[in-house]
C-alpha atoms as one frame of an Amber mdcrd trajectory, in Angstrom:
protein
 112.911 113.898  80.944 109.424 115.007  79.839 108.134 114.465  83.398 110.967
 116.622  84.802 110.229 119.446  82.331 106.512 119.346  83.241 107.359 119.363
  86.947 109.725 122.310  86.538 107.102 124.234  84.538 104.460 123.631  87.231
 106.914 124.678  89.949 107.743 127.813  87.979 104.066 128.719  87.698 103.575
 128.113  91.420 106.526 130.280  92.447 105.635 133.000  89.948 102.016 133.215
  91.102 102.932 133.290  94.786 105.629 135.908  94.305 103.439 138.209  92.219
 101.540 141.131  93.662  97.767 140.472  93.848  97.188 143.086  91.146  99.365
 141.115  88.745  97.633 137.817  89.528  94.234 139.419  88.978  95.410 140.961
  85.713  96.525 137.524  84.524  93.117 136.080  85.473  91.272 138.729  83.449
  93.658 138.416  80.499  93.199 134.647  80.344  89.414 134.757  80.760  89.060
 137.355  77.998  91.259 135.538  75.472  90.335 131.878  76.018  87.219 130.483
  74.280  86.683 127.370  76.447  83.793 128.953  78.381  82.025 129.956  75.179
  82.264 126.390  73.896  80.842 125.009  77.145  77.893 127.412  77.147  77.168
 126.765  73.475  77.092 123.020  74.104  74.805 123.294  77.130  72.381 125.579
  75.297  72.172 123.689  72.020  72.613 120.079  73.190  70.932 120.003  76.606
  68.124 122.523  76.007  65.197 122.041  78.380  67.276 120.334  81.100  64.454
 120.314  83.617  65.052 118.132  86.715  64.267 114.495  86.032  64.780 114.772
  82.273  67.255 113.044  79.992  68.499 116.486  78.977  69.443 117.163  82.601
  71.378 113.885  82.775  73.137 114.801  79.521  74.179 118.111  81.112  75.442
 116.221  84.174  77.667 114.018  82.021  78.934 116.959  79.992  79.869 119.139
  82.969  81.652 116.213  84.620  83.927 116.094  81.579  84.286 119.888  81.549
  85.447 119.930  85.182  87.981 117.162  84.537  89.253 119.032  81.493  89.454
 122.241  83.565  91.951 120.554  85.883  89.926 119.618  88.945  91.808 117.144
  91.158  88.597 115.226  91.847  85.210 115.185  90.118  82.208 113.307  91.444
  78.410 113.104  91.410  76.064 113.539  94.343  72.627 111.897  94.169  69.738
 114.346  94.422  66.040 113.414  94.629  64.103 115.517  92.110  60.501 115.837
  90.945  59.524 114.401  87.586  57.016 116.661  85.854  56.217 116.826  82.160
  54.209 119.349  80.221  51.900 118.124  77.501  49.732 119.837  74.917  48.887
 123.453  75.695  46.233 125.739  74.276  44.379 128.800  75.539  41.657 130.566
  73.538  39.996 133.746  74.748  36.407 134.115  73.508  34.298 137.244  73.778
  31.896 139.424  71.833  35.052 140.862  70.218  35.905 137.493  68.661  38.437
 134.881  69.709  42.206 134.848  70.019  44.776 132.167  70.811  47.057 133.161
  73.690  50.736 132.387  74.285  50.847 130.295  77.468  53.061 127.905  79.396
  52.060 125.590  82.223  53.724 126.315  85.543  56.141 123.693  86.811  54.542
 121.066  89.100  51.063 122.228  88.063  48.311 119.678  87.714  46.786 119.383
  84.269  43.353 120.019  82.844  43.192 116.552  81.293  43.226 115.979  77.525
  39.819 117.615  76.976  40.710 120.882  78.662  38.272 123.068  80.563  36.354
 126.267  80.016  35.141 129.025  82.306  34.328 132.676  82.656  37.404 134.793
  83.171  37.842 137.146  86.134  40.737 139.606  86.407  42.310 140.392  89.790
  45.490 142.125  90.895  45.752 141.375  94.609  44.976 138.320  96.729  42.867
 140.596  98.938  40.421 141.020  96.044  39.682 137.296  96.156  38.695 137.529
  99.798  36.537 140.592  99.145  34.653 138.843  96.322  34.362 135.518  98.097
  33.219 132.104  96.932  29.930 133.362  95.523  31.635 135.335  92.778  34.675
 133.130  92.196  33.399 129.542  92.217  33.727 127.891  88.817  35.652 130.846
  87.345  39.146 131.020  85.860  41.127 133.684  87.723  43.405 135.936  85.704
  46.152 137.403  87.904  47.297 140.557  86.147  49.523 142.511  88.539  52.459
 143.738  86.419  56.023 144.110  87.629  56.593 147.636  88.921  58.854 149.141
  86.266  59.632 152.163  88.446  61.802 149.973  90.686  65.436 150.211  89.601
  66.288 146.943  91.350  64.734 144.494  88.905  64.791 141.640  91.417  62.716
 143.744  93.811  60.278 144.462  90.998  60.072 140.768  90.190  59.587 139.946
  93.866  56.594 142.282  93.984  54.733 140.316  91.324  55.927 136.701  91.491
  53.680 135.631  94.397  50.819 135.472  91.872  52.696 132.753  90.030  53.877
 130.869  93.112  50.769 131.011  95.316  47.956 132.244  93.069  46.525 128.809
  92.327  45.945 127.925  95.982  44.691 131.406  96.832  42.088 131.197  94.056
  41.197 127.572  94.801  40.207 128.544  98.361  37.156 130.222  96.839  36.313
 127.567  94.243  38.205 128.759  91.142  38.744 126.006  88.568  42.070 127.298
  87.127  44.374 130.321  87.083  46.210 132.147  84.323  48.991 134.474  85.477
  50.686 137.412  83.793  54.384 136.579  83.251  56.501 138.341  85.907  58.836
 140.338  83.670  59.614 143.982  82.923  59.463 143.172  79.207  56.479 143.751
  76.953  56.786 140.936  74.428  55.105 137.696  73.384  57.471 135.353  75.220
  55.836 133.600  78.130  57.851 133.297  81.356  57.218 130.120  83.303  58.258
 129.027  86.807  57.089 126.807  89.618  53.718 126.820  91.404  53.426 125.882
  95.096  50.217 124.246  96.282  49.066 124.601  99.871  48.067 121.532 101.837
  44.360 120.735 102.170  43.401 123.081  99.311  42.309 121.678  95.920  45.088
 121.688  93.311  43.952 123.473  90.151  45.695 124.001  86.786  48.017 127.005
  86.632  49.572 128.584  83.540  51.415 131.802  82.687  50.529 134.029  79.754
  52.844 136.372  77.867  52.798 140.040  78.957  51.636 141.068  75.498  48.635
 138.749  75.657  47.915 139.724  79.265  47.356 143.273  78.011  44.969 142.010
  75.329  43.040 139.929  77.878  42.656 142.919  80.185  41.398 145.187  77.388
  38.890 142.592  76.217  37.584 141.988  79.738  36.942 145.696  80.186  34.692
 145.575  77.101  33.121 142.183  77.761  33.042 140.982  81.373  31.499 137.703
  80.207  34.630 136.691  78.289  35.345 132.954  78.408  38.673 131.129  78.397
  39.177 127.649  76.994  42.280 126.131  78.587  44.098 122.919  77.703  47.176
 121.923  79.667  47.585 118.176  80.005  50.808 118.273  82.014  51.494 115.469
  84.486  53.356 114.818  87.733  55.158 111.471  88.022  56.918 109.865  91.008
  60.165 111.532  92.089  63.366 110.331  90.488  67.127 110.791  90.914  69.458
 113.313  89.332  72.844 114.659  90.426  74.899 117.575  91.640  78.218 117.688
  89.784  81.228 118.642  91.928  84.811 119.394  90.934  87.492 120.190  93.501
  91.005 121.605  93.605  92.579 120.423  96.852  93.998 123.143  99.083  97.709
 123.236  99.921  97.544 124.441 103.513  93.970 123.935 104.776  92.498 121.223
 102.520  89.722 120.505 105.049  88.301 124.016 104.623  86.140 124.598 101.544
  85.205 127.513  99.350  82.295 126.686  97.055  81.522 128.412  93.758  78.305
 127.336  92.081  75.387 127.754  89.724  72.398 125.545  88.998  72.521 123.153
  86.087  68.783 122.651  85.621  66.769 124.977  83.392  63.144 125.248  82.355
  61.978 122.876  79.652  60.990 125.716  77.285  64.423 127.326  77.535  68.082
 126.900  76.620  68.900 128.233  80.084  71.774 130.453  78.969  71.503 133.235
  81.567  69.524 131.058  83.995  71.793 129.401  84.793  74.073 127.798  82.226
  76.276 130.885  82.349  76.602 130.662  86.131  77.689 127.026  85.832  80.236
 127.911  83.163  81.626 130.705  85.353  82.042 128.187  88.185  83.905 125.775
  85.907  86.050 128.708  84.789  87.179 129.289  88.384  88.713 125.797  88.354
  90.197 126.267  84.886  91.699 129.678  85.641  93.302 128.527  88.896  94.761
 125.491  87.139  95.828 127.269  83.962  97.597 130.054  85.854  99.164 127.837
  88.509  97.259 129.472  91.376  97.551 127.062  94.297  94.755 127.772  96.783
  95.347 127.396 100.492  91.835 125.994 100.973  90.047 123.481  98.770  88.027
 125.136  96.014  84.877 123.431  94.753  82.821 124.199  91.681  79.304 122.808
  92.087  76.666 122.407  89.404  73.570 122.260  91.626  70.563 120.291  90.395
  66.893 121.206  90.888  67.103 124.840  91.978  64.117 125.716  89.804  61.587
 123.363  91.357  62.255 122.199  94.916  65.892 123.187  95.636  66.964 119.727
  96.736  70.462 120.088  95.212  71.591 122.753  97.664  70.006 120.916 100.587
  71.741 117.616  99.717  75.111 119.355  99.305  74.837 120.913 102.779  73.572
 117.684 104.370  76.512 115.735 102.935  78.917 118.427 104.144  77.493 118.118
 107.655  77.644 114.320 107.574  81.304 114.469 106.497  82.218 117.057 109.131
  83.375 119.569 106.502  84.336 123.146 107.320  82.802 125.556 104.814  84.612
 128.880 104.824  82.773 130.716 102.040  80.330 130.077  99.211  79.539 132.120
  96.111  76.550 131.674  93.821  76.158 133.024  90.294  72.438 132.951  89.439
  71.480 136.437  88.260  72.474 136.071  84.645  75.825 136.764  83.022  75.491
 140.353  81.888  78.217 142.933  82.693  79.610 142.478  86.226  78.858 145.133
  88.831  80.262 143.452  91.938  79.291 141.266  94.884  76.942 141.157  97.830
  78.088 139.641 101.128  75.757 138.059 103.644  76.082 136.828 107.250  79.343
 138.700 107.950  79.974 141.001 110.901  80.953 144.638 110.394  84.690 144.016
 110.781  84.702 141.269 108.150  82.514 143.343 105.843  84.961 146.246 106.045
  87.798 143.916 105.047  85.749 142.511 102.162  84.745 145.983 100.996  88.426
 146.961 100.954  88.929 144.477  98.085  87.056 146.855  95.774  90.364 148.593
  94.920  91.518 145.455  93.078  88.402 145.450  90.871  88.139 149.170  90.191
  90.332 149.006  87.045  87.785 146.588  85.542  84.774 148.807  86.267  83.575
 146.546  89.099  82.731 148.734  92.087  79.617 147.379  93.804  80.548 145.783
  97.126  77.537 145.686  99.422  75.991 144.095 102.476  73.533 141.286 101.762
  74.167 138.457  99.342  74.001 134.749  98.686  71.722 132.464  96.743  69.165
 129.713  97.179  71.591 126.821  96.547  74.311 128.026  98.908  71.972 129.298
 101.633  71.912 125.915 103.474  75.680 126.323 104.020  74.877 129.328 106.183
  74.273 126.993 109.108  78.018 126.267 109.128  78.799 129.982 109.254  80.059
 130.005 105.652  80.341 133.495 104.211  77.496 133.907 101.693  78.405 135.743
  98.490  76.137 136.677  95.603  77.687 137.559  92.252  75.905 140.686  90.985
  75.879 141.578  87.287  73.818 144.310  85.667  70.261 142.917  85.801  68.289
 145.567  83.905  67.763 143.148  80.973  67.796 139.903  82.933  64.042 139.460
  83.180  63.743 139.815  79.414  65.185 136.270  79.348  64.404 134.684  82.731
  62.385 131.413  82.572  61.491 131.912  78.920  62.272 130.660  75.435  64.107
 133.965  74.990  66.933 132.735  77.266  69.225 131.506  74.509  72.934 131.369
  73.815  72.534 134.269  71.382  71.377 136.511  74.246  74.744 136.171  76.018
  77.630 138.517  75.331  80.606 136.240  75.937  82.901 139.123  76.870  80.479
 140.200  79.605  80.214 136.631  80.866  83.995 136.277  80.965  84.489 139.553
  82.785  82.239 137.953  85.395  84.206 134.695  85.356  87.419 136.611  85.992
  85.823 138.703  88.731  84.563 135.586  90.533  87.901 133.761  90.293  89.735
 136.898  91.473  87.484 137.332  94.491  87.925 133.698  95.513  91.706 134.063
  95.143  91.731 137.155  97.384  89.414 135.722 100.049  91.517 132.567 100.243
  94.863 134.365 100.269  93.932 137.038 102.850  91.746 134.807 105.074  88.741
 137.069 104.576
């Protein structure tokens, strides 16, 4: 009897959802997301119990186990792990002391991911400030050899698109070490790429070029970068003592976590919703990207809770290793190709979980874009009006080779780089209502794309 009642209830939900107007289904999605606290509990757990879930760490494996359980609890038909090769890098002791005729000051620093270390004794050298790679070439080896290069190009705060501002400064962090090493520099210290002026340091990965010596690379907080620049103007012979005994170990294995609701009509076609589960070791990874993972899990939960039966199979993917070498997205696409899967669309949430603005759509022709833009009317009542050309994300980009529609979830990002890659990216910096407005928006868009074959 209990089985019959459950079956009748499920059938009722199915018929109700499929007979409702899209506006009513979307309203029910928003109402549920804004009144259920499951997502908040998931984010709190990830932030406080798997803090520092850098690829290759035990914290990352803990997050893998936890999100497997969360996807099962959300109602996914199938949940499984996908092996991903990841780097295994550990930071050690860190210390930077600026010495000049003005005195000495300890700086707030963080080694860059995959950087080589200084060794346990550290190193010392005269400091030289530059803003552009071209300056290195102009000065040449004679001036640079044996120096520590201080890259101090700030993010352009006049740019309203904060990601564009970030993009204009982040090459110092990514490539600065190799650019300086070409001319004999012994280490680099890089201004944190952020619009904020505070004493949090923002880390990230460094990329070494082949056949160029690998030298230690660290970031310094924007506040301390300003101090360094002022001191160097008064004393060009300022010296930096730098200790960063981080270490690279052989690659290891971690996992993508995948949960799927099987489609009713076209189960062999897939729509992927994802975020990356890894986060920097100095961070709780709330905005980057625990919140994006939670929003992906919420898509599964909301579909299940509300009896929305998708025509295509919907997958929520917690990608591993986006921050360092992006192997999670590559493995997911390679496995899809090996299995002959048809990937219809993919959405990535990796810009923080502040108030939702809308979505960006990539690799779609004008006719399809017009149809996608027409969906804006369903989101207008919720203040979500930004539907634009150009979108995607690093983890879903490999699916582009299958022709999958690339979608980037776009929240308000004016405060995002206050948190990004720093110890300031904590659970307390997330407004759960804003995050859940985004969860509802994502689930609603997936529902509409699937229903209308967009």
